[in-house]
N, C-alpha and C positions, 0 to 999 in steps of 0.2 A: 407687601400685600397682606391685608388683615383678613383672616378667615371669618366668614359670616355664617353662623350655625343655622340661620333661618333660610338659607338658600341651598340649592343642590350642589353637589361636588363639581359638576360641569360648569356651573355659573362661577364658582369660586376659582376654578382653574382658568377660565377665560376672562376673568375680571380685569386683567391688566390692560387690555386694549379693546373694549367692547363699546359699541355705540347702539343706541336704540334706533332701529330703522323703521319700525312699524308697530302700531297698536291694533290688535284684533279684538273687536267688540262683539262679533257674531259667532264666536267659537263656542266650544263646549264649556259649560259652567261659567259663562260670562254674562254680565248684566250691566246696564247703564246705572245712573245714579238712583239709589233707593234710600229712603229715609229709615234710619236705624237709631237705636239708643246706645250711646257709648258708655258702657258700664266701666270699662277700663280706660286708662289714658291712651289716646291715639294721636299721631302726628298728622296734621292736615297738609294739604298740598302747598300751603304757604309757610309751613314750618311751625305753626302754632300748635299747642297741646289742647285737645278737647277731652272733657271728662264729665260724666254724669249729666249729659244733655243730648238732645236729638241732633243728629248730624247725618250727612249723606255719605254713602259708600258706593264705590263702583269696583267691579272686578273685570279684568281683561287679560289677554295674553300679550306679552311684550316679545317682539322679535329682535334679537341682537344680530350683529354682523356674524356671519358664519352659520346662519340658519338655526340658531339656538333659541328656543322659546321657553319662557318662564311665566307662570301666572303672577299677576301683580294686583294689589288692592290699594285703592286710594280713598282717603277720607277728605271731606270738605264741608264747610258750612255754605249756606245758600249764597252769601255775598261773594265767596271765592268762586263758586260755579258761575255766577252771572258775570264776574269780571274776568273769567278765563278766556283766552283767545284760542278759538278752534281753527285749525288749518284745514 
């Protein structure tokens, strides 16, 4: 197991066998896709690197097995959002 300094201690301890069970978009400090400017390099949902251009960002809470919640941020361009399959 590799320690991730950007995550909480609880997430690093439970990282061995966690599954994302739910995404909460209506919680505190959550928002759907917003248009922002990427000053620094960010990784999009498809794995591409975006830098120095307009890109969309969303913030939500991820619920893992065992009732553990963590805030999560995703970046995407418009074509990735339109091609995404929502369940």
